[in-house]
Wavefront OBJ file of the C-alpha trace (Angstrom):
o trace
v 25.804 47.768 -23.469
v 25.364 46.230 -19.905
v 21.819 44.063 -20.073
v 22.673 42.213 -23.441
v 23.038 38.934 -22.188
v 22.887 36.240 -19.032
v 25.579 35.951 -16.454
v 27.768 33.346 -15.360
v 25.348 32.694 -11.845
v 22.430 33.592 -14.110
v 23.121 30.374 -15.739
v 24.299 28.351 -12.947
v 20.844 28.984 -11.060
v 19.033 28.038 -14.190
v 21.103 24.795 -14.108
v 20.566 24.055 -10.356
v 16.788 24.299 -10.649
v 16.525 22.496 -13.921
v 18.570 19.334 -11.758
v 16.364 20.078 -8.939
v 13.356 19.437 -11.162
v 14.730 16.168 -12.694
v 15.941 14.715 -9.786
v 12.534 15.137 -8.063
v 11.109 13.673 -11.155
v 13.242 10.549 -11.004
v 12.375 10.258 -7.275
v 8.787 10.112 -8.111
v 9.033 7.733 -11.066
v 10.708 5.444 -8.197
v 8.520 5.631 -5.795
v 5.468 5.600 -8.428
v 7.556 2.174 -9.582
v 7.626 0.966 -5.857
v 4.564 1.579 -5.131
v 2.962 -0.060 -8.259
v 5.002 -3.213 -7.459
v 3.397 -3.310 -3.666
v -0.161 -3.279 -5.490
v 0.673 -6.025 -8.140
v 1.803 -8.156 -4.922
v -1.428 -7.023 -3.119
v -3.609 -8.380 -5.907
v -1.693 -11.917 -6.496
v -1.674 -12.105 -2.483
v -5.637 -11.465 -2.583
v -6.135 -13.820 -5.886
v -3.816 -16.356 -3.724
v -5.890 -16.671 -0.403
v -8.915 -16.260 -2.449
v -7.801 -19.502 -4.185
v -6.963 -21.650 -1.172
v -10.242 -20.295 0.439
v -12.028 -21.714 -2.512
v -9.970 -25.133 -2.197
v -10.553 -25.490 1.415
v -14.745 -24.941 0.506
v -14.277 -27.774 -2.128
v -12.936 -29.735 0.225
v -15.655 -30.612 2.551
v -14.544 -33.572 4.167
v -11.538 -32.543 5.166
v -12.919 -29.321 6.384
v -15.316 -31.342 8.342
v -12.862 -33.014 10.944
v -11.943 -32.227 13.810
v -9.344 -29.357 14.223
v -6.673 -31.377 15.677
v -7.016 -33.629 12.631
v -7.713 -31.037 9.721
v -4.890 -30.829 7.480
v -5.427 -27.011 6.771
v -4.749 -25.865 9.766
v -1.462 -27.067 9.783
v -0.516 -24.607 7.560
v 2.176 -21.962 8.644
v 4.764 -21.882 5.789
v 7.866 -19.541 5.990
v 9.718 -19.515 3.183
v 12.474 -17.935 4.729
v 12.849 -21.403 5.887
v 13.175 -23.132 2.645
v 11.505 -25.080 -0.006
v 7.807 -26.625 0.962
v 7.869 -30.410 2.161
v 6.512 -32.471 -1.578
v 2.659 -33.898 -2.061
v 1.620 -36.388 -3.855
v -0.001 -35.077 -6.915
v -3.671 -35.077 -6.529
v -5.115 -34.062 -10.072
v -8.946 -35.095 -11.479
v -7.046 -38.919 -12.278
v -5.425 -39.212 -9.043
v -6.882 -41.212 -6.222
v -6.593 -39.196 -3.464
v -8.740 -39.196 -0.133
v -9.579 -35.928 1.565
v -6.288 -35.382 3.884
v -3.987 -36.211 0.671
v -6.149 -33.641 -1.618
v -5.744 -30.839 1.255
v -2.066 -31.375 1.695
v -1.370 -30.968 -1.961
v -3.526 -27.780 -1.948
v -1.010 -26.740 0.785
v 1.860 -27.755 -0.670
v 0.799 -25.897 -4.010
v -0.080 -22.810 -2.092
v 3.618 -23.022 -0.649
v 5.241 -23.058 -3.570
v 3.459 -20.610 -4.901
v 4.142 -18.037 -1.519
v 7.671 -19.214 -2.143
v 8.178 -18.364 -5.813
v 5.946 -14.760 -5.852
v 6.591 -13.365 -2.308
v 9.865 -12.501 -0.883
v 10.375 -13.851 2.646
v 6.670 -14.686 2.644
v 4.928 -16.553 5.038
v 1.187 -17.706 5.170
v -0.588 -19.080 8.025
v -4.159 -20.995 8.109
v -5.821 -20.897 11.685
v -8.633 -19.562 13.637
v -8.484 -16.210 15.172
v -11.018 -14.428 16.445
v -8.767 -12.035 17.882
v -8.214 -8.242 16.484
v -4.166 -7.957 16.789
v -2.762 -7.945 13.461
v -0.183 -10.032 14.314
v 0.506 -14.040 13.392
v -0.531 -15.262 17.016
v -3.593 -16.682 16.936
v -6.421 -16.178 19.263
v -9.289 -18.482 17.951
v -10.307 -21.387 19.494
v -12.704 -23.961 18.154
v -15.636 -22.237 16.392
v -13.603 -19.148 15.819
v -13.353 -18.221 12.206
v -10.862 -19.468 10.158
v -8.651 -17.198 8.883
v -5.645 -17.076 6.372
v -2.956 -14.924 7.025
v -0.213 -13.782 4.489
v 2.967 -11.899 4.610
v 6.090 -10.673 3.065
v 9.214 -8.320 3.022
v 9.535 -5.876 -0.091
v 12.920 -5.274 -1.407
v 14.856 -2.403 -0.081
v 12.340 -2.699 3.254
v 14.460 -2.154 6.632
v 12.483 -4.962 8.330
v 14.297 -7.946 8.549
v 11.160 -10.234 8.461
v 7.741 -10.720 7.321
v 6.777 -9.576 10.876
v 3.259 -8.832 10.145
v 0.544 -10.039 7.459
v -0.132 -7.860 4.828
v -3.420 -9.721 3.980
v -5.862 -11.357 6.311
v -8.655 -13.124 5.358
v -11.113 -14.630 7.053
v -13.338 -17.425 5.574
v -17.287 -17.352 6.338
v -19.151 -20.447 5.349
v -16.692 -23.071 5.950
v -17.342 -25.881 8.121
v -16.151 -25.318 11.828
l 1 2 3 4 5 6 7 8 9 10 11 12 13 14 15 16 17 18 19 20 21 22 23 24 25 26 27 28 29 30 31 32 33 34 35 36 37 38 39 40 41 42 43 44 45 46 47 48 49 50 51 52 53 54 55 56 57 58 59 60 61 62 63 64 65 66 67 68 69 70 71 72 73 74 75 76 77 78 79 80 81 82 83 84 85 86 87 88 89 90 91 92 93 94 95 96 97 98 99 100 101 102 103 104 105 106 107 108 109 110 111 112 113 114 115 116 117 118 119 120 121 122 123 124 125 126 127 128 129 130 131 132 133 134 135 136 137 138 139 140 141 142 143 144 145 146 147 148 149 150 151 152 153 154 155 156 157 158 159 160 161 162 163 164 165 166 167 168 169 170 171 172 173 174
């Protein structure tokens, strides 16, 4: 009787189809893990920007300074340049003025960028332009903007060429 079993070709075709299915599932799993990592980093970045914004709002004296003297507008930290410059600790029991407090806020923020965002960069500036880059097109009176970018593992881009998050701060003193 000829139809009693499977031929070797049928078995090989079935194994090939099963292998394709397993390879596809593995690829989807890798993509899902990468997407989850990116979503976590976006969430973490949003929290970091919101934290810096709240620190800026809480330091009304520094925010009332002229743009040339406002220490927050000096923040342009790139993790590729190395560790952030140290600042004197300003905690509740320390006697710090508004500028020292701002410098400590910026130091802690830069530390967080270096620790949690590979190839990270953060910048605070006045920017009223629609361009998504790191350049700031704003003059005095333009909204304050905090920009954060990083490079994901396995990315073909050699640097954090564009900010991934941009937070426009409303309600801060000009």
